[in-house]
N, C-alpha and C positions, 0 to 999 in steps of 0.2 A: 325944623325945631318947633314949629307951631303945634304939631300933633301931640308931643309930650305935654306941652302946656295945657292944651285942651283936655287931655286925659287927666292931668292933675286937677284941673278945675272941676271936671265931672265927678272925680273921686271925692273931692272935698264937699261938693254939693250933695253927693250920696250920703256921706257921713253925717252932714248937718241934717239931712232929711230923716235918717234913721234915728238920730238923737231926738229930733222933734217929734217923731212918731212915738218914741218911748215915753216922752214927757206927756203925751196925750192919752196914755192908757187910762181908760175911765175908772173912776173910783166906784166900786161895786157895792150893791146892797142885797143882803140875803135875809132869810128868815128860817128858823127852825120850826118844824111842824110835825105832828104825830098823825100817822095814817090810821084809818078805820076801814077795814075791808067791807063793812056793811054800807058805807056811803056809796052812792051811785056815781057813775062817770060824770053825769050832769052836775052833781053837787061839787065834784072835784074841779070840773072845768070852771064853774062859778068862782070857787075859791082861788084857783090859780089866776084867773082873769083879774080878780080883785087885787091880788098882789102885784101883778104886772102893771095894772092901771095906777097903782100907788107908788110906782117907782122901784119895785123890787126886781132884781135880776136873777136871783137863784133861790132855790128851795132845798133845804136839807131835811130829808124825809125819814122819819123813824117808822119802819114797817115791822117792827119787832123781829127783825132779821129774816123777813119773808121775801125771798127773791121774786116769787111769782106776783105778789102784790106790787112790788117795785116795778116789775116789767109792765104791769097794767098802768101804773101811774106815770111812768116816764114819758110816753107819747102824749099824754094829756097835758102835762106841764110844758113839754117842748113845743107843742102846738100853740100854746099861749105865750111863747117867747121866753120861757124860763129855763135855766140850767138846773140840773138835778144832781144832788149829792146823796149817797146812801148812808144815812146816819145809823150807827150801831152802838149799842151799849156793850162795851168790850169785856173788861174784867169783871164788872158787876153784871151778873146774868140772872136777874130775878125770874123765877118760874121757868127756867130752862129745863125742858123735859128730859133731855139726854143727860145733862150735867147732874140733875137731881138723882139719877140712878147711881151716881158715884160720889158718895159723901166725902171720900178722901181727896177730891179735887178742890175742895174749898179752903180758903185762907183760915188760919187759926190765930187767935189773939195771944198776947203775952201771958194772959192768965188761963190759957189752955182751952178756950171756947171757940168752936168752929162756926163760921158763917152759915154753914149748912142748916143749923137749927138754933143758933144764938146770934141774932143779927144786931149789929151796933146801930144805934140811933133810930132806924126805921125798918119796917118789915121788908122793904124791897132791897135792902142791902144784903146781897148774896154774892160774895166776891170769890172768884176763882183764883187759884194760885198761879202766878206767872212762871214759876220755876218747874213745877211738875209737868213732865212731858205730855201726858194725856190731856190735861186741862188747857195748856197753851196751844196744843195742836187743834183742839176743838174750837177755840176762838179763831185761830188762823184759818180753819176750814170754813167758818161762817163768813169771814172776811172775803175769802176767795169766791164763794157763791155769789156774794153781792157784786164783786169785781167783774164777774162774768156777764152781768146785765148790760145789754147794749144801751148806749145813750147817756150813761151817767158820767159826771165829771170826776168824781172821786168817791172812795169809801171814806167816810167821816167817822173816826173813832171818838167815842165818848166814854167816860169812866175808865180811861186808860191810865190807871193809877192804883194806889192803895186806898182803903177807907180813910176818912179824915182823922188824922191824929189830933188836929186842932180844927174846930169849926170856925167859920166866919163869926166875928164878934157879935153881930146883931142876932145870930141864931142861938147863942148860948142860953138866953132866958127861956126860949121855947122848950129846951130840954132840961131846964133847971140845973145847968152845969157851970162849973168853974174849971177852966183848963189852963192853969198857970204852969203846969208841967205835963210831960207825956204820961198819960194814964194807961195802965196795962190793958184795960178792956177795949181800948181804941187803937192799940198798937199791934199791927199785923206784919208779916206772916211768920209764925213760929211753928209751922207744920214740920213734920219729920223731914220732908223732902228739902225744904229750905235750910233748916238748921244743919242737916247732914252735909249738904252741898257747901255751906259756908264753913263748916268745921274742917272739911277736907282741904279748903284753900287756906284758911287762916289759923287752923289748929286751936280753935276755941269755940265754945258753945254759947251762943247769945242768951240762952235760957239761964246760964249761970253767971251772966254779967251783973255787976253791981249797979251799973248805970248805962243802959243801952242808949240813952239819949245823947251821950257824947262819944259813942263808939262809931267813928266815921266809916270803918270798914263794913260794919253791919248796915249802916244806912246806905252806903254806896252799893252794897250787894243787892239791896232791894231796888234802888234807882236803876241799876243795870239790868235787873230782871225785867222791868217794864220796858226799858230801852230795847232789849233783845226782842221782845214781842213786836214793838213798833218797827224795828229794823227789818224783821222778817216779813211783816205786813207790807212794808214798802216794796220789797222785792216781789211779793205776790201780786200786788195791784199794778205795778209797772209792767209785769209780764203780760197783763191783760190790757195794757195801754191806757190805764187810768192813773189818777193821782191819789196820793194819800194825804188826808187832812185830819185834824183832830180838834175837839173842844178841850181846852186846857185851863188851868188856874191862872190868875192874872199875870204874873211874870215869873221867870224861872226860879229866883231865890225864894219867892213866896210859895210857889208850888212845891219846891223841895221841902220847905219847912212844914207845910200843912198836909200834904198828901203823897209824899215820896214820888215826886214827878219832876224831872229835870228836862224839860222839853227843848231847851236850846242845844242839847247833846244828841238829839234824835236825827235819824235820816227820815225827813218828812218834807212834803212840798209846801204846806201852808198850815199854820196853827190859828185857831180862833180862841184867843184868851177871853174867858168869861169875866169881863171887867165890870162886875155888878157892884157899883159903888155903894148902893144902899145896904148890901150885905156886910159891909165893913165900916158902916157909919161914916163914909167919906162923901165929900162934895163932888160936883160934876167935874171939876178940874182934875180929879184923881183919874178919870178916864184917860186924859192926856198923859198924866204922869206914868201910869202903869203901861200904857201903850209904848211910850218912849223907852221904858226900862226893857221891855221885850225886844224892841227894835235894836237897841244898843247891844243887848246880849247876843243877838243874831247877826251882828255886823260881820261881813265877810262870808256869810253863808247864803245859800240860795233860798232858804225858807222864808216865806212871806208871812206877814201878820194881818189878820182880819179881826178887828175888835168886836167882841160880843157885848151887846147892850141889853140890859134887863128892863123891859118896858114897864112892868108893874112898879118898879122902884123909882120911876121918874115922877116928879110932881106935876109936870105940865109939858106942853109941846115946846115951850121955850127951852127947857132942859134937854128935850129930845134933840133939838137942832144943835144945841151946844155940845152934846155928847158926840154927835156925828162929826162936827167940826174939830173937836178935841182929838178924835181918833185920826182924822185925815192930816191935821197939822203936825202930828207927832209920828207920822211914818206908816200908818196902816194903809193897806191896799183896798180896804173896804170895811164895812160894818155889817153885822148880822144881829137880828133882833130875836129875843126870846119873849114869847113865841108867837106864832101866827094868830092864835086865839086872842092874844092880848092886844093886838093892833086894832085900834079904833079907826073910824073914818077920819077923824081929826089927825090921828098919828100918821096915817097914810098920806094925807094931804101935806103935812109938814115934811115928810120924807121926800115926796115928789118935788116940792118947792125947793127944799135944800139941795136935792140932787141937781135940779136945773141951775141953781146958783153956782154950782161948782164947775160948770162947763166953761 
């Protein structure tokens, strides 16, 4: 009878040990950075070493969807002890040489203007339609080329949404805008492919709707179009034994309202909500609030939350530390900073000290 008791004791000890190890999963620190092929390997080694010495664990690198440049940078970052994610601008593809040969691939606004040559807000807003077979397959092919690169942790989707139907409140004066209602020039995608597909399902044309802002079927059609791209990307990157992550708007209901993005419905491993409090005229505690909203909406799902922090929007290092703590205390598995160029020596010192205090 002693053997079963010993077995049960060892089993209980094993369970406690596993639980203890799960509790000790380290809170991670990342940074978004944009690559420049003209920079030397020595310059990149110096940059990556700076991040690592400052407490950073991972880099999310925008190589303008160039897998060869990514292949060059991965071993340099890995050698310095950093994990690498392949950051891609997904539906917004400014200057995409292949896409530009196909004007019909681009989103169209409610007032009939195409992102191909009439871009909302800024010149780099050139959004591809997520419904049209050719444009979505183009984006997914780019995702797959990045997923094939050895040594990366994930393909990291950015701009995986529609153009902003509502801008963050602090940006409105910059564009001399008032957005109390959905304005037609910022409402996408009314291309033939989308409206025909919608009409086939729902037997109505959104172009003829008196008030599309309260047409839930039309909004859900567009939310689901983005979800379909994400879900396909998830299958592709997992085929290559990588994860899928994404930069998203602060929390699902807000993302739904502002950019037709409902990320709590996606098949995805980890989301990085850009909780840039200064964009919304919010205080630092809003970082905790928005993080918790996302964590709550993802309850019961495997998707993790990594809180994005906007360095230029912080007043000082005290706010930086508070933002990190707000994210951790409200359920994030890490924080990621935008962007590498904005991190000062003082910022990195604060990050390193805060990281040490969490152990």
